[in-house]
Phi, psi and omega in degrees: 000130181276131180296151175296153180303133179086354180267151176298151176286167176301332177273070182275055185300334185252021175303130182086350178276146171249126187237123175258122178243112181279155180057045191250022178281346179200177172060220183301318182297316179295318178298321178294317178300316179299316185287323175295318179298319179296335178268010172101357184283154165273121188252138171252118180270143181220148167206161177272320186232328186278066187295313182301315180294320179295316178295322179295319178296314179301323180292334180283335189262145179292130173067010183279154172230168181235139174228122174275127177193144176262116186293344178284351180259114185300318180296322179294325177298313179298318179297318181299314179296319178300319180292323177298313182293320179297322183280324191236347175082356182195167171216125184250326184223131173245122174252108180276086183256337184304135181197168177215168180208177169220133180272107183221122176307139185300332181281349181269076186297323183295328181289335179276071186288163174305326178296321177297313178303313183297317182297315181292315180292326179302320180275305192287323185255300183293322177299315177300317182295308188287331174289322176299314180302318180293328185274333191304316179303323180283324176296320176296317183294335183291335183081357179213029186290147177202159180233135170237117178266147175257104177264218182196154169305330179296343177276352181240342180228158182282064180226183174120168186291338175194162177295316177301320178297313181300317180294324178296322181285329172298321178295319179297318179297316181289324174302321178301314179298314183294317180292320178300319180293326184275322190267346179292153002273359187292321184229127175271145181225122178224176179212156168249149181230083182287152164277218180294129179238139180281093180230173175304330177302320193250011188297335179256016179272059188298315183296319180294318181297319179295322178297314181298316180297326181282330189257324187285141177304327179279351172058034173198164171275167182281155168262160174304326180294326176301317182287317179301324180301319180284325175302314178293324179298318177295321179294331180279337190272093193290350181249006183258127173209152179079015182259144173241107188265118178283133180233089186221017180062023179085008182302327181296342178287340185260000000 
């Protein structure tokens, strides 16, 4: 029997959980918000700039709320967590999905200026760190707290939209290992590391998409739903921590 629109699925594994998904107005974040909501969670949608899209997504989901905040701003991170707790009284899962990039050929060293490095690291690395720090006391208090970071295949292989982006995702992956080691057993910390995903970011990356289709055993790029599925799988797996799961259709085998 198919659940009615807007109703939790029969697998309401996350009933009573409050889940904050950053950067969730589109792409992987939006797909993750939809899948947690379908599993019974109360979802908090976030974006830095796409306020209308974020509010519209929250309005589609049962019991969801929206918080505008830029994770690169430490004060905004603290405010976002405070708003989550004020609205819902708890936080059980943090999905650090917010990120940014710059498309720069790896050989164009001059174009990867220190300002580019700072902007990317401010969001992808420092933003992930400072929001995690703000969230951890509440994740510990929940008794089932966990963090899922969104890294990238670019953090494990010499690929990616730019060298600064790839290095930022390598930092996120290693941060995941360090936090899992530090926060267990109270809080589990894992990450996903997608390859090419069909999102608004990558819609004009035709050459890269053709390469992936030609080389990967699965012969396609990922959808946001593919990645969200693994984020939820990690959130369900109560004994898994410190893992960075590559999601690339087997491209790393080639």
